[in-house]
PDB file of the backbone (N, CA, C, O) and the ligand in Angstrom, with CONECT records:
HET     CU  A 101       1
ATOM      1  N   MET A   1      14.813 -68.787  85.581  1.00  0.00           N
ATOM      2  CA  MET A   1      15.752 -69.160  86.665  1.00  0.00           C
ATOM      3  C   MET A   1      15.572 -68.242  87.817  1.00  0.00           C
ATOM      4  O   MET A   1      15.533 -67.025  87.636  1.00  0.00           O
ATOM      5  N   VAL A   2      15.457 -68.792  89.031  1.00  0.00           N
ATOM      6  CA  VAL A   2      15.201 -68.103  90.245  1.00  0.00           C
ATOM      7  C   VAL A   2      16.394 -67.996  91.079  1.00  0.00           C
ATOM      8  O   VAL A   2      16.851 -69.012  91.604  1.00  0.00           O
ATOM      9  N   GLY A   3      16.942 -66.849  91.247  1.00  0.00           N
ATOM     10  CA  GLY A   3      18.136 -66.663  92.156  1.00  0.00           C
ATOM     11  C   GLY A   3      19.411 -67.334  91.811  1.00  0.00           C
ATOM     12  O   GLY A   3      20.070 -67.925  92.666  1.00  0.00           O
ATOM     13  N   GLN A   4      19.766 -67.249  90.568  1.00  0.00           N
ATOM     14  CA  GLN A   4      20.980 -67.948  90.061  1.00  0.00           C
ATOM     15  C   GLN A   4      22.219 -67.304  90.821  1.00  0.00           C
ATOM     16  O   GLN A   4      22.220 -66.168  91.295  1.00  0.00           O
ATOM     17  N   THR A   5      23.181 -68.130  90.859  1.00  0.00           N
ATOM     18  CA  THR A   5      24.480 -67.956  91.500  1.00  0.00           C
ATOM     19  C   THR A   5      25.230 -66.873  90.693  1.00  0.00           C
ATOM     20  O   THR A   5      25.285 -66.960  89.466  1.00  0.00           O
ATOM     21  N   GLY A   6      25.778 -65.904  91.331  1.00  0.00           N
ATOM     22  CA  GLY A   6      26.475 -64.837  90.677  1.00  0.00           C
ATOM     23  C   GLY A   6      27.973 -65.036  90.815  1.00  0.00           C
ATOM     24  O   GLY A   6      28.423 -66.157  91.052  1.00  0.00           O
ATOM     25  N   ALA A   7      28.720 -64.021  90.680  1.00  0.00           N
ATOM     26  CA  ALA A   7      30.271 -64.169  90.659  1.00  0.00           C
ATOM     27  C   ALA A   7      30.595 -64.739  92.090  1.00  0.00           C
ATOM     28  O   ALA A   7      29.910 -64.470  93.077  1.00  0.00           O
ATOM     29  N   TYR A   8      31.580 -65.460  92.108  1.00  0.00           N
ATOM     30  CA  TYR A   8      32.351 -65.992  93.387  1.00  0.00           C
ATOM     31  C   TYR A   8      31.264 -66.723  94.285  1.00  0.00           C
ATOM     32  O   TYR A   8      31.351 -66.753  95.512  1.00  0.00           O
ATOM     33  N   GLY A   9      30.262 -67.291  93.587  1.00  0.00           N
ATOM     34  CA  GLY A   9      29.323 -68.118  94.370  1.00  0.00           C
ATOM     35  C   GLY A   9      28.306 -67.329  95.252  1.00  0.00           C
ATOM     36  O   GLY A   9      27.588 -67.927  96.053  1.00  0.00           O
ATOM     37  N   THR A  10      28.259 -66.078  95.103  1.00  0.00           N
ATOM     38  CA  THR A  10      27.242 -65.304  95.813  1.00  0.00           C
ATOM     39  C   THR A  10      25.936 -65.531  95.164  1.00  0.00           C
ATOM     40  O   THR A  10      25.861 -65.881  93.986  1.00  0.00           O
ATOM     41  N   THR A  11      24.854 -65.328  95.954  1.00  0.00           N
ATOM     42  CA  THR A  11      23.483 -65.345  95.479  1.00  0.00           C
ATOM     43  C   THR A  11      22.942 -64.231  94.885  1.00  0.00           C
ATOM     44  O   THR A  11      22.852 -63.205  95.559  1.00  0.00           O
ATOM     45  N   SER A  12      22.550 -64.249  93.705  1.00  0.00           N
ATOM     46  CA  SER A  12      21.956 -63.064  92.992  1.00  0.00           C
ATOM     47  C   SER A  12      20.444 -63.105  93.228  1.00  0.00           C
ATOM     48  O   SER A  12      19.763 -64.021  92.765  1.00  0.00           O
ATOM     49  N   ASN A  13      19.935 -62.130  93.933  1.00  0.00           N
ATOM     50  CA  ASN A  13      18.505 -62.090  94.206  1.00  0.00           C
ATOM     51  C   ASN A  13      17.734 -61.544  93.023  1.00  0.00           C
ATOM     52  O   ASN A  13      17.185 -60.443  93.027  1.00  0.00           O
ATOM     53  N   VAL A  14      17.732 -62.381  92.027  1.00  0.00           N
ATOM     54  CA  VAL A  14      17.143 -61.820  90.708  1.00  0.00           C
ATOM     55  C   VAL A  14      16.420 -62.961  89.956  1.00  0.00           C
ATOM     56  O   VAL A  14      16.655 -64.135  90.240  1.00  0.00           O
ATOM     57  N   PHE A  15      15.639 -62.647  89.103  1.00  0.00           N
ATOM     58  CA  PHE A  15      15.025 -63.577  88.204  1.00  0.00           C
ATOM     59  C   PHE A  15      15.714 -63.367  86.760  1.00  0.00           C
ATOM     60  O   PHE A  15      15.949 -62.244  86.316  1.00  0.00           O
ATOM     61  N   SER A  16      15.999 -64.503  86.104  1.00  0.00           N
ATOM     62  CA  SER A  16      16.554 -64.346  84.773  1.00  0.00           C
ATOM     63  C   SER A  16      15.847 -65.312  83.809  1.00  0.00           C
ATOM     64  O   SER A  16      15.781 -66.518  84.047  1.00  0.00           O
ATOM     65  N   PRO A  17      15.280 -64.700  82.628  1.00  0.00           N
ATOM     66  CA  PRO A  17      15.415 -63.279  82.425  1.00  0.00           C
ATOM     67  C   PRO A  17      14.330 -62.467  83.291  1.00  0.00           C
ATOM     68  O   PRO A  17      13.328 -62.998  83.770  1.00  0.00           O
ATOM     69  N   VAL A  18      14.642 -61.190  83.419  1.00  0.00           N
ATOM     70  CA  VAL A  18      13.850 -60.316  84.300  1.00  0.00           C
ATOM     71  C   VAL A  18      12.419 -60.206  83.486  1.00  0.00           C
ATOM     72  O   VAL A  18      11.352 -60.375  84.077  1.00  0.00           O
ATOM     73  N   ASN A  19      12.485 -59.928  82.175  1.00  0.00           N
ATOM     74  CA  ASN A  19      11.347 -59.872  81.333  1.00  0.00           C
ATOM     75  C   ASN A  19      11.295 -60.936  80.272  1.00  0.00           C
ATOM     76  O   ASN A  19      12.261 -61.172  79.547  1.00  0.00           O
ATOM     77  N   LEU A  20      10.093 -61.604  80.190  1.00  0.00           N
ATOM     78  CA  LEU A  20       9.926 -62.740  79.275  1.00  0.00           C
ATOM     79  C   LEU A  20       8.691 -62.531  78.542  1.00  0.00           C
ATOM     80  O   LEU A  20       7.628 -62.297  79.116  1.00  0.00           O
ATOM     81  N   THR A  21       8.825 -62.619  77.185  1.00  0.00           N
ATOM     82  CA  THR A  21       7.568 -62.455  76.398  1.00  0.00           C
ATOM     83  C   THR A  21       7.207 -63.889  75.747  1.00  0.00           C
ATOM     84  O   THR A  21       8.064 -64.572  75.185  1.00  0.00           O
ATOM     85  N   VAL A  22       6.019 -64.233  75.860  1.00  0.00           N
ATOM     86  CA  VAL A  22       5.603 -65.619  75.397  1.00  0.00           C
ATOM     87  C   VAL A  22       4.231 -65.446  74.692  1.00  0.00           C
ATOM     88  O   VAL A  22       3.574 -64.418  74.850  1.00  0.00           O
ATOM     89  N   GLY A  23       3.838 -66.408  73.960  1.00  0.00           N
ATOM     90  CA  GLY A  23       2.689 -66.627  73.188  1.00  0.00           C
ATOM     91  C   GLY A  23       1.526 -66.994  74.051  1.00  0.00           C
ATOM     92  O   GLY A  23       1.775 -67.601  75.092  1.00  0.00           O
ATOM     93  N   VAL A  24       0.204 -66.684  73.734  1.00  0.00           N
ATOM     94  CA  VAL A  24      -0.815 -67.236  74.565  1.00  0.00           C
ATOM     95  C   VAL A  24      -0.838 -68.642  74.537  1.00  0.00           C
ATOM     96  O   VAL A  24      -0.614 -69.251  73.490  1.00  0.00           O
ATOM     97  N   GLY A  25      -1.117 -69.266  75.705  1.00  0.00           N
ATOM     98  CA  GLY A  25      -1.120 -70.724  75.904  1.00  0.00           C
ATOM     99  C   GLY A  25       0.116 -71.266  76.328  1.00  0.00           C
ATOM    100  O   GLY A  25       0.141 -72.467  76.596  1.00  0.00           O
ATOM    101  N   THR A  26       1.244 -70.523  76.445  1.00  0.00           N
ATOM    102  CA  THR A  26       2.547 -70.956  76.840  1.00  0.00           C
ATOM    103  C   THR A  26       2.514 -71.386  78.283  1.00  0.00           C
ATOM    104  O   THR A  26       1.939 -70.698  79.127  1.00  0.00           O
ATOM    105  N   THR A  27       3.119 -72.507  78.574  1.00  0.00           N
ATOM    106  CA  THR A  27       3.424 -72.772  80.004  1.00  0.00           C
ATOM    107  C   THR A  27       4.890 -72.494  80.267  1.00  0.00           C
ATOM    108  O   THR A  27       5.819 -73.032  79.666  1.00  0.00           O
ATOM    109  N   VAL A  28       4.998 -71.566  81.262  1.00  0.00           N
ATOM    110  CA  VAL A  28       6.263 -71.034  81.821  1.00  0.00           C
ATOM    111  C   VAL A  28       6.895 -71.911  83.032  1.00  0.00           C
ATOM    112  O   VAL A  28       6.198 -72.226  83.996  1.00  0.00           O
ATOM    113  N   THR A  29       8.075 -72.235  82.936  1.00  0.00           N
ATOM    114  CA  THR A  29       8.624 -72.989  84.142  1.00  0.00           C
ATOM    115  C   THR A  29       9.706 -72.161  84.767  1.00  0.00           C
ATOM    116  O   THR A  29      10.643 -71.698  84.115  1.00  0.00           O
ATOM    117  N   TRP A  30       9.544 -71.995  86.035  1.00  0.00           N
ATOM    118  CA  TRP A  30      10.640 -71.484  86.911  1.00  0.00           C
ATOM    119  C   TRP A  30      11.411 -72.471  87.584  1.00  0.00           C
ATOM    120  O   TRP A  30      10.843 -73.403  88.153  1.00  0.00           O
ATOM    121  N   THR A  31      12.663 -72.357  87.575  1.00  0.00           N
ATOM    122  CA  THR A  31      13.570 -73.374  88.253  1.00  0.00           C
ATOM    123  C   THR A  31      14.423 -72.627  89.294  1.00  0.00           C
ATOM    124  O   THR A  31      15.139 -71.683  88.958  1.00  0.00           O
ATOM    125  N   TRP A  32      14.344 -73.023  90.443  1.00  0.00           N
ATOM    126  CA  TRP A  32      15.102 -72.454  91.569  1.00  0.00           C
ATOM    127  C   TRP A  32      16.576 -72.884  91.559  1.00  0.00           C
ATOM    128  O   TRP A  32      16.858 -74.080  91.626  1.00  0.00           O
ATOM    129  N   VAL A  33      17.496 -71.964  91.478  1.00  0.00           N
ATOM    130  CA  VAL A  33      18.869 -72.167  91.408  1.00  0.00           C
ATOM    131  C   VAL A  33      19.512 -72.120  92.713  1.00  0.00           C
ATOM    132  O   VAL A  33      20.499 -72.813  92.961  1.00  0.00           O
ATOM    133  N   THR A  34      18.959 -71.286  93.597  1.00  0.00           N
ATOM    134  CA  THR A  34      19.282 -71.088  94.976  1.00  0.00           C
ATOM    135  C   THR A  34      17.997 -71.097  95.912  1.00  0.00           C
ATOM    136  O   THR A  34      16.872 -70.869  95.469  1.00  0.00           O
ATOM    137  N   SER A  35      18.226 -71.340  97.053  1.00  0.00           N
ATOM    138  CA  SER A  35      17.086 -71.510  98.024  1.00  0.00           C
ATOM    139  C   SER A  35      16.618 -70.248  98.653  1.00  0.00           C
ATOM    140  O   SER A  35      17.352 -69.261  98.688  1.00  0.00           O
ATOM    141  N   GLY A  36      15.352 -70.249  99.177  1.00  0.00           N
ATOM    142  CA  GLY A  36      14.791 -69.148  99.958  1.00  0.00           C
ATOM    143  C   GLY A  36      13.936 -68.150  99.091  1.00  0.00           C
ATOM    144  O   GLY A  36      13.536 -67.076  99.540  1.00  0.00           O
ATOM    145  N   HIS A  37      13.704 -68.565  97.891  1.00  0.00           N
ATOM    146  CA  HIS A  37      12.940 -67.535  96.983  1.00  0.00           C
ATOM    147  C   HIS A  37      11.512 -67.993  96.847  1.00  0.00           C
ATOM    148  O   HIS A  37      11.195 -69.180  96.926  1.00  0.00           O
ATOM    149  N   THR A  38      10.621 -66.963  96.630  1.00  0.00           N
ATOM    150  CA  THR A  38       9.251 -67.417  96.148  1.00  0.00           C
ATOM    151  C   THR A  38       9.021 -66.777  94.783  1.00  0.00           C
ATOM    152  O   THR A  38       9.684 -65.840  94.340  1.00  0.00           O
ATOM    153  N   VAL A  39       8.023 -67.375  94.175  1.00  0.00           N
ATOM    154  CA  VAL A  39       7.440 -66.697  92.865  1.00  0.00           C
ATOM    155  C   VAL A  39       6.045 -66.349  93.181  1.00  0.00           C
ATOM    156  O   VAL A  39       5.239 -67.264  93.351  1.00  0.00           O
ATOM    157  N   ASP A  40       5.689 -65.153  93.273  1.00  0.00           N
ATOM    158  CA  ASP A  40       4.246 -64.699  93.555  1.00  0.00           C
ATOM    159  C   ASP A  40       3.874 -63.651  92.545  1.00  0.00           C
ATOM    160  O   ASP A  40       4.568 -62.645  92.400  1.00  0.00           O
ATOM    161  N   SER A  41       2.710 -63.890  91.796  1.00  0.00           N
ATOM    162  CA  SER A  41       2.271 -62.848  90.954  1.00  0.00           C
ATOM    163  C   SER A  41       1.915 -61.659  91.702  1.00  0.00           C
ATOM    164  O   SER A  41       1.499 -61.704  92.859  1.00  0.00           O
ATOM    165  N   GLY A  42       2.093 -60.505  90.980  1.00  0.00           N
ATOM    166  CA  GLY A  42       1.623 -59.143  91.602  1.00  0.00           C
ATOM    167  C   GLY A  42       2.493 -58.057  91.283  1.00  0.00           C
ATOM    168  O   GLY A  42       3.677 -58.311  91.060  1.00  0.00           O
ATOM    169  N   PRO A  43       2.063 -56.848  91.229  1.00  0.00           N
ATOM    170  CA  PRO A  43       2.877 -55.777  91.026  1.00  0.00           C
ATOM    171  C   PRO A  43       3.334 -55.114  92.284  1.00  0.00           C
ATOM    172  O   PRO A  43       2.664 -55.139  93.316  1.00  0.00           O
ATOM    173  N   ASP A  44       4.532 -54.499  92.170  1.00  0.00           N
ATOM    174  CA  ASP A  44       5.129 -53.641  93.309  1.00  0.00           C
ATOM    175  C   ASP A  44       5.046 -54.212  94.548  1.00  0.00           C
ATOM    176  O   ASP A  44       4.562 -53.604  95.502  1.00  0.00           O
ATOM    177  N   CYS A  45       5.551 -55.525  94.632  1.00  0.00           N
ATOM    178  CA  CYS A  45       5.767 -56.263  95.969  1.00  0.00           C
ATOM    179  C   CYS A  45       4.448 -56.537  96.629  1.00  0.00           C
ATOM    180  O   CYS A  45       4.432 -56.653  97.855  1.00  0.00           O
ATOM    181  N   SER A  46       3.281 -56.658  95.899  1.00  0.00           N
ATOM    182  CA  SER A  46       2.061 -56.904  96.404  1.00  0.00           C
ATOM    183  C   SER A  46       1.473 -58.155  95.795  1.00  0.00           C
ATOM    184  O   SER A  46       0.797 -58.034  94.773  1.00  0.00           O
ATOM    185  N   PRO A  47       1.664 -59.317  96.317  1.00  0.00           N
ATOM    186  CA  PRO A  47       1.114 -60.562  95.716  1.00  0.00           C
ATOM    187  C   PRO A  47      -0.386 -60.395  95.452  1.00  0.00           C
ATOM    188  O   PRO A  47      -1.157 -59.905  96.278  1.00  0.00           O
ATOM    189  N   ASP A  48      -0.754 -60.855  94.198  1.00  0.00           N
ATOM    190  CA  ASP A  48      -2.262 -60.813  93.941  1.00  0.00           C
ATOM    191  C   ASP A  48      -2.884 -62.170  93.758  1.00  0.00           C
ATOM    192  O   ASP A  48      -4.074 -62.308  93.475  1.00  0.00           O
ATOM    193  N   GLY A  49      -2.028 -63.187  93.932  1.00  0.00           N
ATOM    194  CA  GLY A  49      -2.687 -64.506  94.038  1.00  0.00           C
ATOM    195  C   GLY A  49      -2.903 -65.241  92.604  1.00  0.00           C
ATOM    196  O   GLY A  49      -3.384 -66.372  92.544  1.00  0.00           O
ATOM    197  N   ARG A  50      -2.506 -64.506  91.453  1.00  0.00           N
ATOM    198  CA  ARG A  50      -2.874 -65.312  90.372  1.00  0.00           C
ATOM    199  C   ARG A  50      -1.973 -66.460  90.087  1.00  0.00           C
ATOM    200  O   ARG A  50      -2.402 -67.388  89.400  1.00  0.00           O
ATOM    201  N   PHE A  51      -0.737 -66.477  90.566  1.00  0.00           N
ATOM    202  CA  PHE A  51       0.095 -67.718  90.651  1.00  0.00           C
ATOM    203  C   PHE A  51       1.012 -67.571  91.740  1.00  0.00           C
ATOM    204  O   PHE A  51       1.393 -66.441  92.046  1.00  0.00           O
ATOM    205  N   SER A  52       1.440 -68.654  92.405  1.00  0.00           N
ATOM    206  CA  SER A  52       2.303 -68.620  93.572  1.00  0.00           C
ATOM    207  C   SER A  52       3.051 -69.928  93.762  1.00  0.00           C
ATOM    208  O   SER A  52       2.556 -71.002  93.420  1.00  0.00           O
ATOM    209  N   SER A  53       4.320 -69.811  94.346  1.00  0.00           N
ATOM    210  CA  SER A  53       5.045 -71.008  94.752  1.00  0.00           C
ATOM    211  C   SER A  53       4.596 -71.562  96.049  1.00  0.00           C
ATOM    212  O   SER A  53       5.093 -72.611  96.459  1.00  0.00           O
ATOM    213  N   ASN A  54       3.737 -70.962  96.688  1.00  0.00           N
ATOM    214  CA  ASN A  54       3.217 -71.276  97.945  1.00  0.00           C
ATOM    215  C   ASN A  54       4.297 -71.205  99.118  1.00  0.00           C
ATOM    216  O   ASN A  54       4.384 -72.076  99.984  1.00  0.00           O
ATOM    217  N   GLY A  55       5.025 -70.193  99.058  1.00  0.00           N
ATOM    218  CA  GLY A  55       6.089 -69.987 100.011  1.00  0.00           C
ATOM    219  C   GLY A  55       7.381 -70.005  99.453  1.00  0.00           C
ATOM    220  O   GLY A  55       7.523 -70.151  98.239  1.00  0.00           O
ATOM    221  N   ALA A  56       8.434 -69.858 100.294  1.00  0.00           N
ATOM    222  CA  ALA A  56       9.791 -69.963  99.735  1.00  0.00           C
ATOM    223  C   ALA A  56      10.196 -71.385  99.604  1.00  0.00           C
ATOM    224  O   ALA A  56       9.905 -72.241 100.439  1.00  0.00           O
ATOM    225  N   GLN A  57      10.920 -71.614  98.462  1.00  0.00           N
ATOM    226  CA  GLN A  57      11.209 -72.889  98.062  1.00  0.00           C
ATOM    227  C   GLN A  57      12.840 -72.962  97.917  1.00  0.00           C
ATOM    228  O   GLN A  57      13.572 -71.973  97.895  1.00  0.00           O
ATOM    229  N   ALA A  58      13.239 -74.235  97.830  1.00  0.00           N
ATOM    230  CA  ALA A  58      14.707 -74.575  97.882  1.00  0.00           C
ATOM    231  C   ALA A  58      15.227 -74.804  96.452  1.00  0.00           C
ATOM    232  O   ALA A  58      14.462 -75.009  95.510  1.00  0.00           O
ATOM    233  N   ALA A  59      16.583 -74.757  96.335  1.00  0.00           N
ATOM    234  CA  ALA A  59      17.232 -75.041  95.034  1.00  0.00           C
ATOM    235  C   ALA A  59      16.682 -76.364  94.434  1.00  0.00           C
ATOM    236  O   ALA A  59      16.434 -77.286  95.211  1.00  0.00           O
ATOM    237  N   GLY A  60      16.486 -76.507  93.167  1.00  0.00           N
ATOM    238  CA  GLY A  60      15.951 -77.674  92.572  1.00  0.00           C
ATOM    239  C   GLY A  60      14.408 -77.620  92.331  1.00  0.00           C
ATOM    240  O   GLY A  60      13.866 -78.305  91.463  1.00  0.00           O
ATOM    241  N   PHE A  61      13.741 -76.769  93.148  1.00  0.00           N
ATOM    242  CA  PHE A  61      12.220 -76.763  92.989  1.00  0.00           C
ATOM    243  C   PHE A  61      11.829 -76.271  91.553  1.00  0.00           C
ATOM    244  O   PHE A  61      12.565 -75.503  90.934  1.00  0.00           O
ATOM    245  N   THR A  62      10.797 -76.679  91.109  1.00  0.00           N
ATOM    246  CA  THR A  62      10.394 -76.033  89.919  1.00  0.00           C
ATOM    247  C   THR A  62       8.848 -75.765  89.972  1.00  0.00           C
ATOM    248  O   THR A  62       8.140 -76.579  90.566  1.00  0.00           O
ATOM    249  N   MET A  63       8.335 -74.742  89.421  1.00  0.00           N
ATOM    250  CA  MET A  63       6.894 -74.643  89.283  1.00  0.00           C
ATOM    251  C   MET A  63       6.624 -74.176  87.822  1.00  0.00           C
ATOM    252  O   MET A  63       7.493 -73.633  87.139  1.00  0.00           O
ATOM    253  N   THR A  64       5.252 -74.446  87.355  1.00  0.00           N
ATOM    254  CA  THR A  64       4.921 -73.978  86.111  1.00  0.00           C
ATOM    255  C   THR A  64       3.643 -73.246  86.190  1.00  0.00           C
ATOM    256  O   THR A  64       2.852 -73.450  87.110  1.00  0.00           O
ATOM    257  N   HIS A  65       3.422 -72.393  85.240  1.00  0.00           N
ATOM    258  CA  HIS A  65       2.019 -71.774  85.116  1.00  0.00           C
ATOM    259  C   HIS A  65       1.780 -71.552  83.574  1.00  0.00           C
ATOM    260  O   HIS A  65       2.655 -71.070  82.855  1.00  0.00           O
ATOM    261  N   GLN A  66       0.604 -71.913  83.136  1.00  0.00           N
ATOM    262  CA  GLN A  66       0.145 -71.729  81.908  1.00  0.00           C
ATOM    263  C   GLN A  66      -0.658 -70.360  81.675  1.00  0.00           C
ATOM    264  O   GLN A  66      -1.622 -70.046  82.375  1.00  0.00           O
ATOM    265  N   PHE A  67      -0.210 -69.646  80.716  1.00  0.00           N
ATOM    266  CA  PHE A  67      -0.706 -68.231  80.496  1.00  0.00           C
ATOM    267  C   PHE A  67      -1.696 -68.277  79.276  1.00  0.00           C
ATOM    268  O   PHE A  67      -1.274 -68.252  78.119  1.00  0.00           O
ATOM    269  N   ASN A  68      -2.959 -68.342  79.571  1.00  0.00           N
ATOM    270  CA  ASN A  68      -3.875 -68.503  78.520  1.00  0.00           C
ATOM    271  C   ASN A  68      -4.591 -67.138  78.061  1.00  0.00           C
ATOM    272  O   ASN A  68      -5.425 -67.144  77.155  1.00  0.00           O
ATOM    273  N   THR A  69      -4.241 -66.050  78.693  1.00  0.00           N
ATOM    274  CA  THR A  69      -4.853 -64.698  78.451  1.00  0.00           C
ATOM    275  C   THR A  69      -3.725 -63.734  78.144  1.00  0.00           C
ATOM    276  O   THR A  69      -2.800 -63.603  78.945  1.00  0.00           O
ATOM    277  N   ALA A  70      -3.771 -63.070  77.036  1.00  0.00           N
ATOM    278  CA  ALA A  70      -2.765 -62.021  76.905  1.00  0.00           C
ATOM    279  C   ALA A  70      -2.851 -60.918  77.884  1.00  0.00           C
ATOM    280  O   ALA A  70      -3.932 -60.508  78.305  1.00  0.00           O
ATOM    281  N   GLY A  71      -1.669 -60.424  78.256  1.00  0.00           N
ATOM    282  CA  GLY A  71      -1.559 -59.356  79.246  1.00  0.00           C
ATOM    283  C   GLY A  71      -0.173 -59.380  79.748  1.00  0.00           C
ATOM    284  O   GLY A  71       0.709 -60.116  79.305  1.00  0.00           O
ATOM    285  N   THR A  72      -0.035 -58.470  80.765  1.00  0.00           N
ATOM    286  CA  THR A  72       1.199 -58.356  81.432  1.00  0.00           C
ATOM    287  C   THR A  72       1.121 -58.895  82.837  1.00  0.00           C
ATOM    288  O   THR A  72       0.207 -58.513  83.567  1.00  0.00           O
ATOM    289  N   TYR A  73       1.983 -59.723  83.247  1.00  0.00           N
ATOM    290  CA  TYR A  73       1.949 -60.407  84.538  1.00  0.00           C
ATOM    291  C   TYR A  73       3.207 -60.134  85.214  1.00  0.00           C
ATOM    292  O   TYR A  73       4.208 -60.777  84.898  1.00  0.00           O
ATOM    293  N   PRO A  74       3.250 -59.163  86.195  1.00  0.00           N
ATOM    294  CA  PRO A  74       4.407 -58.995  87.050  1.00  0.00           C
ATOM    295  C   PRO A  74       4.440 -59.937  88.148  1.00  0.00           C
ATOM    296  O   PRO A  74       3.391 -60.358  88.636  1.00  0.00           O
ATOM    297  N   TYR A  75       5.551 -60.285  88.558  1.00  0.00           N
ATOM    298  CA  TYR A  75       5.711 -61.223  89.679  1.00  0.00           C
ATOM    299  C   TYR A  75       6.874 -60.836  90.538  1.00  0.00           C
ATOM    300  O   TYR A  75       7.659 -59.988  90.111  1.00  0.00           O
ATOM    301  N   LEU A  76       7.054 -61.393  91.731  1.00  0.00           N
ATOM    302  CA  LEU A  76       7.992 -61.048  92.688  1.00  0.00           C
ATOM    303  C   LEU A  76       8.515 -62.180  93.549  1.00  0.00           C
ATOM    304  O   LEU A  76       7.897 -63.244  93.555  1.00  0.00           O
ATOM    305  N   CYS A  77       9.591 -62.026  94.265  1.00  0.00           N
ATOM    306  CA  CYS A  77       9.978 -62.777  95.317  1.00  0.00           C
ATOM    307  C   CYS A  77       9.615 -62.231  96.643  1.00  0.00           C
ATOM    308  O   CYS A  77      10.209 -61.206  96.977  1.00  0.00           O
ATOM    309  N   THR A  78       8.744 -62.732  97.461  1.00  0.00           N
ATOM    310  CA  THR A  78       8.361 -61.905  98.579  1.00  0.00           C
ATOM    311  C   THR A  78       9.555 -61.707  99.569  1.00  0.00           C
ATOM    312  O   THR A  78       9.534 -60.760 100.355  1.00  0.00           O
ATOM    313  N   THR A  79      10.603 -62.598  99.537  1.00  0.00           N
ATOM    314  CA  THR A  79      11.640 -62.580 100.473  1.00  0.00           C
ATOM    315  C   THR A  79      12.588 -61.397 100.086  1.00  0.00           C
ATOM    316  O   THR A  79      13.129 -60.720 100.960  1.00  0.00           O
ATOM    317  N   HIS A  80      12.773 -61.170  98.762  1.00  0.00           N
ATOM    318  CA  HIS A  80      13.704 -60.286  98.346  1.00  0.00           C
ATOM    319  C   HIS A  80      13.170 -59.086  97.392  1.00  0.00           C
ATOM    320  O   HIS A  80      13.935 -58.403  96.710  1.00  0.00           O
ATOM    321  N   CYS A  81      11.779 -58.917  97.428  1.00  0.00           N
ATOM    322  CA  CYS A  81      11.298 -57.731  96.536  1.00  0.00           C
ATOM    323  C   CYS A  81      11.808 -56.447  96.924  1.00  0.00           C
ATOM    324  O   CYS A  81      11.965 -55.538  96.109  1.00  0.00           O
ATOM    325  N   GLY A  82      12.081 -56.345  98.199  1.00  0.00           N
ATOM    326  CA  GLY A  82      12.621 -54.977  98.769  1.00  0.00           C
ATOM    327  C   GLY A  82      14.007 -54.739  98.156  1.00  0.00           C
ATOM    328  O   GLY A  82      14.473 -53.601  98.200  1.00  0.00           O
ATOM    329  N   VAL A  83      14.668 -55.701  97.608  1.00  0.00           N
ATOM    330  CA  VAL A  83      15.947 -55.361  97.037  1.00  0.00           C
ATOM    331  C   VAL A  83      15.791 -55.604  95.491  1.00  0.00           C
ATOM    332  O   VAL A  83      16.782 -55.783  94.783  1.00  0.00           O
ATOM    333  N   GLY A  84      14.544 -55.603  95.008  1.00  0.00           N
ATOM    334  CA  GLY A  84      14.349 -55.617  93.577  1.00  0.00           C
ATOM    335  C   GLY A  84      14.176 -56.926  92.854  1.00  0.00           C
ATOM    336  O   GLY A  84      14.315 -56.978  91.631  1.00  0.00           O
ATOM    337  N   MET A  85      13.881 -57.969  93.563  1.00  0.00           N
ATOM    338  CA  MET A  85      13.674 -59.239  92.942  1.00  0.00           C
ATOM    339  C   MET A  85      12.387 -59.381  92.342  1.00  0.00           C
ATOM    340  O   MET A  85      11.518 -59.991  92.964  1.00  0.00           O
ATOM    341  N   LYS A  86      12.137 -58.879  91.168  1.00  0.00           N
ATOM    342  CA  LYS A  86      10.923 -58.731  90.496  1.00  0.00           C
ATOM    343  C   LYS A  86      11.103 -59.273  88.976  1.00  0.00           C
ATOM    344  O   LYS A  86      12.218 -59.326  88.458  1.00  0.00           O
ATOM    345  N   GLY A  87      10.075 -59.620  88.390  1.00  0.00           N
ATOM    346  CA  GLY A  87      10.061 -60.057  86.950  1.00  0.00           C
ATOM    347  C   GLY A  87       8.796 -59.797  86.314  1.00  0.00           C
ATOM    348  O   GLY A  87       7.815 -59.472  86.983  1.00  0.00           O
ATOM    349  N   THR A  88       8.758 -59.925  85.025  1.00  0.00           N
ATOM    350  CA  THR A  88       7.537 -59.708  84.220  1.00  0.00           C
ATOM    351  C   THR A  88       7.317 -60.725  83.161  1.00  0.00           C
ATOM    352  O   THR A  88       8.275 -61.003  82.441  1.00  0.00           O
ATOM    353  N   ILE A  89       6.252 -61.276  82.986  1.00  0.00           N
ATOM    354  CA  ILE A  89       5.920 -62.057  81.872  1.00  0.00           C
ATOM    355  C   ILE A  89       4.824 -61.363  81.025  1.00  0.00           C
ATOM    356  O   ILE A  89       3.740 -60.992  81.476  1.00  0.00           O
ATOM    357  N   THR A  90       5.228 -61.238  79.778  1.00  0.00           N
ATOM    358  CA  THR A  90       4.286 -60.561  78.912  1.00  0.00           C
ATOM    359  C   THR A  90       3.703 -61.572  77.937  1.00  0.00           C
ATOM    360  O   THR A  90       4.465 -62.213  77.213  1.00  0.00           O
ATOM    361  N   VAL A  91       2.422 -61.738  77.888  1.00  0.00           N
ATOM    362  CA  VAL A  91       1.608 -62.776  77.124  1.00  0.00           C
ATOM    363  C   VAL A  91       1.072 -62.084  75.971  1.00  0.00           C
ATOM    364  O   VAL A  91       0.388 -61.076  76.144  1.00  0.00           O
ATOM    365  N   GLN A  92       1.339 -62.567  74.708  1.00  0.00           N
ATOM    366  CA  GLN A  92       0.708 -61.805  73.547  1.00  0.00           C
ATOM    367  C   GLN A  92       0.346 -62.737  72.555  1.00  0.00           C
ATOM    368  O   GLN A  92      -0.186 -62.354  71.513  1.00  0.00           O
TER     369      GLN A  92
HETATM  370 CU    CU A 101      14.270 -64.089  96.509  1.00  0.00          CU2+
END
């Protein structure tokens, strides 16, 4: 979930779950709950291009990525990374 709505209708600039562990070969789907967020792979607010939503997307948008190699895949929202909107996919 990307930017789900928090208490009193406020936007939470977070991914949920923050950390997700999946098996090799799993396709992960991100679903935008609120608008204006990106999903971009990369550590520490530095997109590395391994996967991307190609810019900020609106509520209702979905994207998928299949993880075929074990490892740790940090990702972020470029709009809100500065306030901590980051997540990690662990593939094992
Ligand atoms: Cu965001």
